[in-house]
Legacy VTK file of the C-alpha trace (Angstrom):
# vtk DataFile Version 3.0
C-alpha trace
ASCII
DATASET POLYDATA
POINTS 345 float
-140.212 -56.329 36.082
-142.012 -53.647 38.011
-144.760 -51.076 37.687
-144.632 -47.445 38.706
-147.504 -44.967 39.036
-148.801 -42.724 41.791
-152.280 -44.230 41.452
-151.299 -47.840 41.982
-153.452 -49.746 44.443
-151.926 -50.354 47.887
-151.474 -54.054 48.472
-152.270 -54.354 52.184
-155.524 -53.839 54.103
-153.822 -51.184 56.222
-152.832 -49.263 53.126
-156.363 -49.520 51.766
-157.696 -47.894 54.932
-155.643 -44.741 54.373
-156.690 -44.271 50.742
-158.097 -40.820 50.216
-161.882 -40.564 50.547
-162.187 -39.181 46.998
-160.248 -42.153 45.635
-162.521 -44.603 47.461
-165.600 -42.886 46.055
-164.121 -42.911 42.556
-163.230 -46.601 42.821
-166.744 -47.480 43.959
-168.351 -45.591 41.075
-165.920 -47.046 38.554
-166.536 -50.597 39.797
-170.296 -50.247 39.322
-169.794 -48.781 35.847
-167.459 -51.632 34.893
-169.931 -54.272 36.021
-172.744 -52.700 33.995
-170.500 -52.332 30.938
-169.372 -55.957 31.087
-172.972 -57.132 31.395
-173.668 -55.239 28.181
-170.867 -57.147 26.499
-168.073 -54.601 26.518
-164.551 -55.985 26.275
-161.042 -54.863 27.164
-159.163 -52.754 24.618
-155.563 -51.579 24.785
-154.634 -47.983 23.940
-150.866 -48.193 23.337
-148.438 -45.365 24.044
-144.838 -44.861 22.949
-142.352 -46.388 25.368
-138.623 -46.061 25.876
-135.774 -47.861 27.571
-132.219 -49.119 27.433
-130.736 -52.219 25.833
-131.680 -54.202 28.975
-135.127 -52.857 29.945
-138.090 -50.949 28.527
-140.821 -48.839 30.087
-144.152 -50.109 28.755
-146.949 -47.509 28.664
-150.608 -48.098 27.811
-154.173 -47.616 29.010
-156.834 -50.333 29.160
-160.470 -49.384 28.584
-163.746 -51.196 27.979
-164.971 -50.965 24.393
-167.882 -52.284 22.393
-167.384 -55.730 20.830
-165.614 -55.468 17.511
-164.044 -52.120 18.457
-161.312 -53.356 20.738
-158.450 -52.279 18.480
-157.661 -48.688 19.464
-154.769 -46.939 17.729
-153.043 -43.721 18.888
-153.773 -42.053 15.531
-157.492 -42.856 15.818
-159.346 -39.566 16.282
-161.495 -39.371 19.428
-162.884 -36.098 20.805
-161.457 -35.176 24.228
-164.687 -35.595 26.204
-165.146 -39.102 24.778
-161.631 -39.973 25.939
-162.507 -38.761 29.416
-165.676 -40.830 29.678
-164.055 -43.981 28.272
-164.349 -46.567 31.028
-160.971 -47.824 32.199
-160.287 -51.328 33.516
-159.033 -51.228 37.102
-155.769 -53.093 37.700
-155.727 -54.755 34.268
-153.463 -57.640 33.360
-151.639 -57.054 30.078
-149.661 -59.469 27.931
-146.581 -57.913 26.353
-144.807 -59.556 23.425
-141.275 -58.290 22.853
-139.038 -59.822 20.206
-140.883 -63.135 20.447
-140.850 -63.229 24.261
-144.019 -62.851 26.330
-144.304 -60.972 29.612
-147.217 -60.175 31.918
-147.623 -56.760 33.556
-150.409 -55.105 35.547
-151.922 -51.637 35.486
-153.104 -49.291 38.210
-156.565 -48.498 39.525
-157.057 -46.046 36.669
-156.288 -48.604 33.958
-152.874 -47.107 33.160
-149.987 -49.503 32.571
-146.565 -48.106 33.484
-144.259 -51.072 33.875
-140.612 -51.946 33.370
-139.786 -55.185 31.567
-136.336 -56.719 31.187
-135.278 -57.154 27.554
-132.271 -57.536 25.301
-132.760 -55.113 22.403
-130.534 -53.144 20.072
-130.607 -49.315 20.058
-133.241 -47.546 17.972
-136.957 -47.976 17.350
-138.700 -51.301 18.017
-142.316 -52.452 18.031
-143.947 -54.410 20.847
-147.413 -56.000 20.945
-149.923 -55.588 23.773
-153.168 -57.380 24.590
-155.477 -57.725 27.590
-158.149 -60.287 28.433
-157.760 -61.920 25.037
-158.160 -58.685 23.056
-156.653 -58.320 19.611
-152.961 -57.386 19.973
-152.016 -53.784 19.230
-148.568 -52.465 18.407
-146.669 -49.830 20.372
-143.371 -48.167 19.379
-140.484 -48.257 21.842
-137.257 -46.259 21.582
-134.115 -47.969 22.887
-131.262 -45.739 24.043
-127.845 -47.087 23.156
-125.188 -47.627 25.814
-122.937 -45.038 24.135
-125.525 -42.227 24.105
-124.810 -39.289 26.420
-127.573 -36.774 25.535
-131.364 -36.603 25.809
-134.221 -34.101 25.532
-137.054 -33.547 27.999
-139.758 -31.069 27.001
-142.937 -29.739 28.566
-146.015 -29.437 26.304
-148.531 -26.785 27.426
-147.226 -23.276 26.635
-143.882 -24.789 25.617
-144.557 -26.615 22.353
-148.225 -25.660 21.960
-149.979 -22.437 22.850
-152.538 -22.984 25.590
-153.703 -19.390 26.211
-156.086 -20.439 28.986
-156.189 -19.826 32.731
-154.245 -22.617 34.433
-157.292 -23.973 36.339
-159.066 -24.515 32.995
-156.193 -26.145 31.099
-156.830 -29.675 32.373
-160.567 -29.405 31.736
-160.065 -27.997 28.223
-157.503 -30.614 27.314
-159.739 -33.383 28.588
-163.165 -32.347 27.353
-162.539 -30.304 24.211
-159.025 -30.781 22.883
-158.630 -31.495 19.196
-155.230 -31.315 17.540
-156.637 -28.702 15.159
-157.695 -26.511 18.096
-154.123 -25.917 19.216
-151.406 -23.675 17.783
-147.765 -24.791 17.905
-145.290 -22.392 19.477
-143.354 -20.774 16.595
-140.036 -22.440 15.886
-140.233 -25.038 18.649
-140.677 -28.007 16.312
-137.586 -26.986 14.333
-135.650 -26.371 17.563
-136.397 -29.826 18.987
-136.138 -31.679 15.670
-132.799 -30.117 14.747
-131.361 -30.666 18.224
-132.439 -34.309 18.139
-130.983 -34.710 14.645
-127.644 -33.272 15.765
-127.537 -35.890 18.533
-128.523 -39.132 16.754
-129.751 -41.910 18.995
-130.829 -39.520 21.760
-134.227 -39.996 23.444
-136.944 -37.343 23.249
-139.460 -37.366 26.110
-142.473 -35.080 26.469
-143.137 -34.642 30.194
-146.490 -32.990 30.896
-149.128 -32.692 33.604
-151.846 -33.504 31.056
-154.085 -36.522 31.555
-153.461 -39.891 29.883
-156.988 -39.593 28.463
-155.754 -37.202 25.772
-152.437 -38.899 24.934
-153.668 -39.970 21.450
-154.704 -36.385 20.657
-151.390 -34.959 21.856
-149.534 -37.596 19.841
-151.393 -36.517 16.702
-150.676 -32.840 17.467
-146.940 -33.479 17.815
-146.816 -35.579 14.652
-148.924 -33.166 12.588
-146.665 -30.257 13.559
-143.436 -32.192 12.848
-142.120 -32.480 16.397
-139.607 -35.320 16.824
-141.128 -38.646 17.857
-140.816 -39.523 21.509
-142.540 -40.894 24.573
-145.318 -39.012 26.358
-145.337 -39.107 30.150
-148.677 -37.827 31.443
-150.735 -38.230 34.606
-153.956 -40.013 35.434
-157.059 -37.880 35.848
-158.648 -37.490 39.284
-157.778 -38.371 42.880
-154.787 -40.454 43.912
-154.569 -42.830 46.851
-153.405 -40.004 49.155
-154.812 -36.734 47.787
-157.908 -35.241 46.183
-156.117 -34.488 42.906
-152.787 -35.542 41.414
-149.793 -33.229 41.829
-148.361 -32.097 38.507
-145.169 -30.829 40.139
-144.607 -34.150 41.904
-145.233 -36.013 38.647
-142.548 -34.012 36.859
-140.091 -34.097 39.749
-140.396 -37.865 40.173
-139.857 -38.530 36.480
-136.820 -36.260 36.294
-135.290 -38.182 39.191
-136.166 -41.399 37.418
-134.343 -40.276 34.273
-131.251 -39.525 36.338
-131.337 -42.999 37.889
-132.230 -44.911 34.727
-129.719 -43.214 32.420
-126.614 -42.383 34.471
-124.586 -41.445 31.380
-127.079 -38.950 29.892
-126.992 -35.175 30.134
-130.380 -33.614 29.438
-131.603 -30.582 27.559
-134.568 -29.448 29.674
-137.199 -27.434 27.788
-140.072 -25.597 29.466
-141.729 -22.210 29.948
-141.614 -19.449 32.552
-145.215 -19.884 33.681
-144.553 -20.648 37.354
-143.109 -24.153 37.734
-140.741 -25.429 35.042
-137.867 -23.129 35.965
-137.931 -24.046 39.646
-138.218 -27.755 38.887
-135.310 -27.619 36.464
-133.206 -25.489 38.853
-133.829 -27.974 41.686
-132.915 -30.867 39.411
-129.698 -29.133 38.337
-128.752 -28.462 41.962
-129.210 -32.137 42.808
-127.570 -33.411 39.602
-125.269 -30.676 38.227
-123.503 -33.085 35.882
-126.770 -34.323 34.341
-127.979 -31.082 32.759
-126.605 -30.084 29.350
-128.700 -26.904 29.086
-132.067 -25.410 29.996
-134.233 -23.681 27.362
-137.147 -21.618 28.675
-139.861 -20.306 26.391
-140.973 -16.890 27.640
-144.721 -16.379 27.676
-146.288 -13.275 26.181
-147.768 -10.802 28.713
-151.295 -12.106 28.096
-150.177 -15.743 28.352
-148.355 -14.966 31.603
-151.525 -13.466 33.098
-153.519 -16.547 32.163
-150.769 -18.792 33.527
-150.964 -17.029 36.887
-147.770 -15.007 36.489
-144.161 -15.733 35.713
-141.556 -17.584 37.664
-139.387 -15.342 39.840
-136.228 -17.137 38.742
-133.814 -15.749 36.194
-130.661 -16.840 34.421
-127.121 -15.777 35.148
-125.747 -18.556 37.342
-122.863 -20.972 37.204
-123.448 -24.343 35.636
-125.241 -25.404 32.475
-126.338 -22.642 30.064
-129.857 -21.285 30.526
-131.426 -19.554 27.527
-134.667 -17.576 27.285
-136.750 -16.587 24.255
-140.380 -16.455 23.155
-139.818 -18.775 20.182
-137.843 -21.846 19.215
-135.665 -20.167 16.582
-134.109 -17.780 19.098
-133.591 -20.587 21.612
-131.825 -22.606 18.934
-129.580 -19.663 18.047
-128.622 -19.069 21.664
-127.693 -22.710 22.175
-125.671 -22.928 18.981
-122.361 -24.600 19.812
-123.268 -25.117 23.495
-124.690 -28.665 23.295
LINES 1 346
345 0 1 2 3 4 5 6 7 8 9 10 11 12 13 14 15 16 17 18 19 20 21 22 23 24 25 26 27 28 29 30 31 32 33 34 35 36 37 38 39 40 41 42 43 44 45 46 47 48 49 50 51 52 53 54 55 56 57 58 59 60 61 62 63 64 65 66 67 68 69 70 71 72 73 74 75 76 77 78 79 80 81 82 83 84 85 86 87 88 89 90 91 92 93 94 95 96 97 98 99 100 101 102 103 104 105 106 107 108 109 110 111 112 113 114 115 116 117 118 119 120 121 122 123 124 125 126 127 128 129 130 131 132 133 134 135 136 137 138 139 140 141 142 143 144 145 146 147 148 149 150 151 152 153 154 155 156 157 158 159 160 161 162 163 164 165 166 167 168 169 170 171 172 173 174 175 176 177 178 179 180 181 182 183 184 185 186 187 188 189 190 191 192 193 194 195 196 197 198 199 200 201 202 203 204 205 206 207 208 209 210 211 212 213 214 215 216 217 218 219 220 221 222 223 224 225 226 227 228 229 230 231 232 233 234 235 236 237 238 239 240 241 242 243 244 245 246 247 248 249 250 251 252 253 254 255 256 257 258 259 260 261 262 263 264 265 266 267 268 269 270 271 272 273 274 275 276 277 278 279 280 281 282 283 284 285 286 287 288 289 290 291 292 293 294 295 296 297 298 299 300 301 302 303 304 305 306 307 308 309 310 311 312 313 314 315 316 317 318 319 320 321 322 323 324 325 326 327 328 329 330 331 332 333 334 335 336 337 338 339 340 341 342 343 344
């Protein structure tokens, strides 16, 4: 088994010396906060996230925080205001016990308390439930979707301005999502839930993955938003807030690019429907991915921002359709995207 995250702690002293100054400052502050919290009796709590995998491995996703005694069972549907999620104190490099189909495994998290680990399993296709605990905490359940060996299609979708209207300047999106976001404070993009749900239904057994640059702090809120607005269930792949070991702030583009490459390696038989918007980056990321893996893209669906949304997003991508390869479709709503892809998937 292995863990993967761009905020994982380097293992050698030499690597520690090159950690970004901002990351060292953050680690020092977090360590002092953890010590004070533990002296006050706070205990580890697991916030589980939806995972995915194949019949031989699963990607386990969770976040470990310190909670008050008696409140160490944290469920994704539990409502917590965004700013409280941000100030929740994470456990650096936590050790987590994972129970899968009666078998126990041990995984570790990163310096931000996020667990992103691969565990070898033997599971049948479809939805399964695993149990997670840390430092003797009460076990919590997390859903995991297993992709069958005969599946050849999957869906990857962005979130901000693709499935939910953000309507904020890009520099403020992360702050808004982290400090303020409530699922009731967001508007779904018209028709996108039907588009994704119907496409997933027409390809039974296919994985749905929401790939976003949002912070893990607000994963429970985003999960509730997707469920409330009838988007198909799937894994969320977000980023950790703050500096990484080699830069002042995490790179959203790198996060998306790395995960797309990971999908190509992990599921060599799948062709992906890539869903995003034309606010700067999704088109170029998807075009680059298609150029590297032309046989792995079933289609690309781009939601076109309104003029005001494009201004707030910092402009539109300069790319356009009309090229050889997988079909690219453009529309400002999910219904038109679905119509354009009719019979092409």
